[in-house]
Phi, psi and omega in degrees: 000144179246140181258115182237169167215157177233136177243139186226136168227132181195170173299139182291134174198164183291141168095000184294317181299317181296322180297314183290313180295324178293321178297313181295318178299320179294338179266009180074028181257146181248117181286130181253339180196143180208143175218143180213159183207132172262119177269105183294337181287327183248353185059035179252149179245135180232140182210139173229128184227125174264144180205159175254128181257148177297154179302133180098342178277111186261161175297324179300317179293315180300318180294313184298312186285343179274345187306316179301319177293321179299316178294320182299321185256006181063039186270143161264114189237135175225126174261136184229150170272115186289346178269355182275122179278145175285143169272127188236132168255128179257134175245134187214154175248249188249354175262114191258004186296319179290319177300313178302316181296317180293319178302317180294313182296323177293319183297322180271357177087017181276349175233129183278060182223160168245122174277110188263347177192154171236129177250140180211150174263013173220161183267001191306324190250020179302309183296317180303314184290311183294331176296338176272002180076024184247135177300135177244132182236118176265122177229109180291136182236122174230171178293342181272333185243015187303317182297312180294321181295316179294323177299318177294317178301315181294325176300315181293317181300314181290320180294330181279355180067038186290128171275336187212140173246132180243122176270094185269072187062052172271115194264042173232140177280125179285144178293161176302320181296317179293320177302319180293319181295328184252018183303132178081355179226030177226126181244136179240157178231137173205167177294159186265016179284338185304141008276003175280161173055053177282166174082205186287149173055053181297326181290325176292322176295320180294319178299318181294334178266002177072033180299139183256345179228133172234152184199191183214155179228130172250132184212162172287145183277134172226176180293338176280109189307123175057026181234019178287168183303129185280133179258315186210146176214157173202161179222160168223155181269140176233167184220175185295336183272012175254152184271166173303325179293325173298317177303314181299312182296316179294322179295323177294322176299314181295318180300316181296316181292317181296317178300314180300319180294322179295317179294320179301314180297316180296316182297328179266016176056040180260002183250129178238131175280134178222086185067236181267006179235178177234152168255119182240112176283144179294156180300134181283156179306126176088357183293325177288318178296324182294336178297330183284346182275356180070000000 
């Protein structure tokens, strides 16, 4: 048996669920989980369905035979092998908490991804990365060589066959051209104070202002700095009797968790773009456990 999923986006109309489920049943497939949503603001329909296919039923056949229905209903349809891991390139600067967390989660099987390369504008994490058997690429980035540096980064990303790029506290602003080249397949993480407390030491600024909640936001990267469609967020409560260093430590924990959840959702094809926002279906039963099976 093969474990597949299909994702669908199309104009909302009656009967779409029946069409898709009927098609899968006719192909001898058994649906194991399904979620759908009608966006009344855009009149768009979104659906993600997991299913088990009989031996011999391939993705190529499923895609080919579904094409007439896709044209009839104006569907954007993608069939995926749920056992296939995404190839991910991680970009990092000098804050290593998200990188460390991702390396650990991948090692224990908690994220269905392969980290195929790490890019950095500093040398700090070369040993950590190479000790995990992952290629590490140091590319210095300055205002004078930014164009050449990004061209080299894109070469590495494409050569590595990356399905996804993760900015794990990569502290360089990507050019509009690079954002366009990586549109829909780049995830960034940052603290949730923005647009307040910009620049260096945001947690110290928050402490000085008596902030009671700190959090993190993971989003897709666009040319609008830190304003891409949001995938995942979380917060924790802090108080006056904690130090700025406590804020930093707690903030790093939240950032790591939020980024991991965003990658998990993307890797399981649970995230749909809808204009400037996302539709994110909750994790299906067993999806976290299935990650451990490789």
